[in-house]
N, C-alpha and C positions, 0 to 999 in steps of 0.2 A: 486529299491533295497529293500529287505525285511526290516521291522522295526527291531530295536535291540531286542525286545521281541521275534519276530518270528525267528530271527537269532539264539537265544538261543535254541528254540525248534528244529530248523533244525540241529544244531550241536549235540544235545542230541540224536536225531533219527539216524543221520548218524553214530555216534559212536556205537549205538546199532546195526545198520545194518552191521557195519564192512565193509568188501569188497563186500557185497552182498546187493544192493539196493532193491532186490526182497522182503525183509522183509517189505518194505513199501507199497507193492502192495495191501495186504489184507485190510488195513484201507481205502485206496482210493476206492477199489472195493465196500466195504460196503457203503461208502458215496454215490457213484454213483448209486448203486441199490436203496438206500433209496430215492434219488432225483428223479429218473425216475419213481418211483411208488407213488410219492406224490399225484398225481391226477390220478385216474384210467381211463383206456380207456373207460369203460362203462359210467362214469360220463361225459367224454368229448363228447362222441357220443350223449348222451342225451341232453347235453347243446346245441350243434349245431342244433339238430332237434327241440329243444324248442324255438330256437331264429331265426326264418326265417326272422324277420323284423329288424335284426341288433340291438338288445338291447331293443326293445320296448315290454316289458313284459305286460301281463294283469295286471290290478290293483290288489293290495293286497287283496281287498275284493272279487274279482272274483275267484282267484285261489291261496290261501295263501300258500299251501304246495309246489306247483311247483315254485312259485316265490321265496320263501325262499330257496329252494334247488338250484335254479339257482344262487342266490346271493352268497350262500356258496361256490359253485364250482368256480365261478368267483373270489371270494376272495382268494381261495387256488391257483388258477392259477396265480394271481398277486403276491402272496407271493413266488411261485415257480420261477417266472421270476426274482424277486428281489434277491432271495437266490442264483441264478446262480452265482452271484458275492459276495453277502453280507454274505452268510453262512460261518462263520469262520471255522467250522469243515471241510466243503467241500474244501474251499479254501486252508487251511493249509495242508490237505491231498494231494492235487494236487501239491502244491509248494514243499512239502517234497519229494514226489516221483520223480517229474521231475527234481528237483535240483540234487537229488542223481544220477539219470540216466546220466544227462549231465556231472556231475563231475567225475563219476566213469567209464563210458563205452565209448569206441570208437564205433561209429555206422555207417552204410552205409549212404550216403549223403541224400537220399530221406527220410529215417527214422528219421535221425537227424532233418531235416527240420520240420517234424511233431511234434517231441518232443519239439523243440524250440517254435513252435506255441502254444502248450499246456502250456508251461511255461509262455509265455506272457499272455495267457488268464487268468491264475490264479493270475496274478499280476494286473489285472484290478481293478479299484476302483469304477467305476460308473456302476450300473446295467442298462440294457436296459429299455426303457420306455414302460410299458405295453400299448397296444392299447385299445380302448374303446369297440369295437365289440367283442362279445363272440367268433365268428368263428376265428377272428384274434388272440385272446388270446390263443385259442387252438393251432393254427398253430405255434405261437411263442414258446410255451412250448414244442410242439412236436419237433421243430427244435433243441431246447436246449437239449432235451433228446438224440437226435441223436449225437449231438456234444459230450456229455459226454460219451456215449457209444463208440464213435470213439476214444476218448482219452484213454479209458480203453483198447481198442484193441491195440492202439499205444504203451502203456506202456508194455503190455504183449509181443508184438513183439520185443520191445527194449530189454527186459530181456532175450528173447530167442536168439537174434542175436548179441547182444552187446558183446564186448570183453574188458577186463580190459586194461586201459592205461599202456603201457610199455615204458621204457627208449629206445630211439632210434627210436621208432615207432611213438607214439603220445606224447612223452615227449622230450624236448630239453633243454639242459643247456644254460643259458644266464648269464654269470658271476656267482654270488652266488645264482641265482634263477633257478628254474626249470619251464619252460613253458609247460603247458598242452594244447595240441591241441584238443579242445573239439568239433571241427566242421569239421574235415577232410580238414583243410585249406592247401593251397599250401605251398611249401617250401619258396617261395618268401614272402608270408604273414607272416609266422613265423619268417623269417629273419628280416622283418621290425619291428615286435614287439620286437624281441631280441635286435635290435639296440637301441630302446627306453628304454628298461629295463636296458641295460648295461650303457647307458648314465646317467640314474638316479643313478645307483649304483656307478658310477665313481664320481659324484658330492657328494654323501653321504660319500664316502671314504675320499675325500679331507676335509670334515668337521669332520672327526673322528666319523662318525655315521654309520659305516658299520654293527653294531650289529643288525640293523633292516633289513638287506639284507639277507633274507633266505626264504626257503619254496617255495610252488607252486604259480605260476601265471596262473590263468585260462584264456585262450584265447578263447573268445566267441563272438557271435553276438546276444546274447539274452538279453543284457542290455536293460531295458524297454524303455528308451528314446533315440532318435537319438543323442541328445546333451550330453549324458553321455558317456565319453570315458573310465572311469575306476571307480572302487569303492572298498572299503575295507570292508570285512565282519568280524567283530570282533569275532563273535562266533566261526568261523572256522579258524580265523587268516589267511585268504587268500586274495590275491589281484585278482581282475577280470579286464581284459583289453579287450576292443573291438578289434575285429580282423582286421578291416580296418583302424586302427590308423596309423598315419605317424609321424615320429620323427620330431619335431620342438620345439621351445622354449615353446609354449603354452602346447603341450602335455607332454613334460618333466615336466613342472610345475604341471600339473594335476596329473601325477603319483606320484610326490614328495608329493603333497597334501595328497593323499591317504596313502602313507607311513607315513606321519605325524600323521594320525589317528592311525596307528599301534604303532608309537612311544609313543603316549599318552596312548593308551590302555594297552600296554605291559611293558613299561619301565618308565612311569611317574605316577604310582599309588601312591596316597598320595599327589600329587601336584595339585589337583583340585582347591584349593583355589588360588594358584598362577596364574593358567591359567584363572580363572574367574577374578582375580584382574587385569591382563593385559587388558582383554576386557573392564572392567569398566573404567580403566584409559584412554584407547583410546576413549571410548564412551564419556567421559567427555571432552576430547580434541576436539572431533568432534562437540560438541555443541557450542564451541566458535570459530570454524574454520573460520567462515565467518568474524569474527572480526580480525583475523590474516591475512586474505587473502591479504589485501593491502600491507603487508610486503613482499609478495613473489616477486621475481625479475621479472619485466616485460620484455618481449623479445624486442629486437631491431627490428625496422621496416626493412623488407627485410630478416630477419633471416629465414632460411629454416628448415623444419622438415618433416620427413617421417611418414605418418599415413597409415597403412594397405597397404604398398607398393607404395603409391602415395606421391609425393613431393609437399609440400605447402610452401608459403612464407607469412610472417607476414605483414599485412596491418596496424593494429592498435590494441590496447588493450583498451576496454571500459567497464565501469561499467553498469551492467544491474540490474534494480530494481526487476525484476521478480523472483519468487520462493525464496523470502527472501533476494535477493540481492547477486550478485556475479560478478566477473570480467570475461569477455569473450575475447578471442583472435580471431580477424577476419583474415581470410586466403584467399589467392588466389593461383591459380596454376602457375602464373607467377609473377615476382617481380613488384609490383605496379599495378598489373592487376585488373580485375573485381572481386569484392567480391564473394566468392563461398561457404564459410563454416565458422562456429565458433567452438571453442573448449574452455571449461572452463580453466581458467588460471592454476588452480591446476593440471588439466590433462596435459596441455602443459608442465609444469615443470616436471611432472612425466615421460612423454614420452621422454623428453630430457635426463632424467637419466636412460633410458632404461627400464622403467616399462611400459609394453604394455597394461595393463588393467587400466581402469579409476579408480583413487582412490576415496574413499568416506570419506571426512573429514580426520581424522587422521588415519583411517584404510587403509591398503594396497590395498584393493579392496572393492567394494560394497558388495560382497558375505561375506567377513570377517565381515562386520557390520551386515548384515541381518541374518547370520547363527548362531550367538551366540558364546560363548566362545570357544567351540571345533573347529568350522569351522574357527574362527579367528586364533586359534593356528595353524591349518593345513596350512592356507594360509601364515602366517608368516614363518612357518617352510620351506615351499617350496621356498619362495623368499629368505630366508636366505641361503638355499643350493645353490641357483643360484647367490648369491652375489648381490641381488637386494633389500634387505631389508634396509630401512634407518637406519643410525647408531644408532639413539636414540632407535629404536625398537630392534636392535641387542643387545643393552645393557639390554633391558627388557627380551629378550628371552634366552640368553645364560645361565644365572644362573639357569634356569629351566632344560635346556638340559644337563648340565655338573655338 
C-alpha cells in the first residue's frame, strides 16, 4: 500500500487527470528516457572491452586515465541499478500512472496482467544487488533498461485500448457500495466480493454506522502482499479488496478494520487525542497483564475447544516461567489423551469468547498493540461491529464513535 504521503500525491494527480489517466504518461516517459540514458552505450561497450579479466584493472600508476574512467562508469552503473527502485521521481511517476490506469480503465486480460506487473514493480522497496564484474553490471543495467522501455509500451497500449469503467459492465452495486471490477474478473468472483461487502455493511447498519458505507470498492489482485486482503486509501477515500477473497469471519473483520480507518479519517477529525488515549490506557494495562493472569478462570480438565477447525480437550493448566512467566493450557485431541499442544491461558479464554485471534495483553489482537493508536482503533472498531469487543473496551470506544 502506498504511504500516506504518496497517497496524497496520487489523489492530487488523479484529480488533475480527471477521467483521462493519459495526462500522467508524459512525466513517466520523461523519467524512463532519463533512466535508460543514464549510462551511454558507448561507455558500456568500452567498459566491457576494457575489462577482459573480470575487474582486474591495471594499476593506477600504469594507466590512470582508463582506470579512473572505468571506475566512474561502474559507479554510474551501480547507481542506475539502485535507482531502478530507489529513485523517488521514477517510482512515483510509475505508481501514479499505473494506479490511474488500473482504477480508471477496463483492459483486455493480457494487457491488464502486464499493467499489474508494472504496478507491483514500482511498489518494490529493495533494489537488486549489483554484481562485481563489469560485464555483469552492464548486463543487469541493460536488462533494467528493457524492463522500463517495456513498461512504457504497456502504458501506451493501455491508454489506446482501455475503456472507462461503466455501470453494469465493470461496475456492480453491493448494498450501499459500488464494486469496480478492475481485472475482468468472473461474475462468480464479483459475487463473492459482493457478499463480503454486504455482510460488512449489514453489521455496520446494526451499529448505526451506515454513514461510512458509500463509494467505490476497487476489486483487484495487485495488492502487494499475498496476506493483504484489503486496504483503505485515505487520499482517494477508496477501499481496495483482493479479488480472490472469500467471506468468513476473518475477512469480514479485515474489511471492517479498513472501514474503521475511513471512520477515523473522515468522521473523527479532532478526536486524535482520545484515540491515542485509548491506546495508552490499553498499553498500560498490558504491562501489568502477567500479574492479572492468575485471576483468569482456569478451564476444567476435559473441557473441549475448537482451534482452527480442530477439537482439543484440556489436560491441565500450568505456569511456565519462560518469556516473563505465563500460564499455558495443555491440550490433547482426545479426553485424557497424549499431550499434543499448548495455548496461552489468555488465548484460551479469548477463544472461548469467540475471539479467533490471539490477544496481546489488554489489546484485542497483537496487531492492535504493534500498529499504534490508529491500528488499535481500527481493530477495536471491527471487533465492536462484530459484537466481539470486551465490554470494558466497548465503554472506551463508544464515546468516540457517537
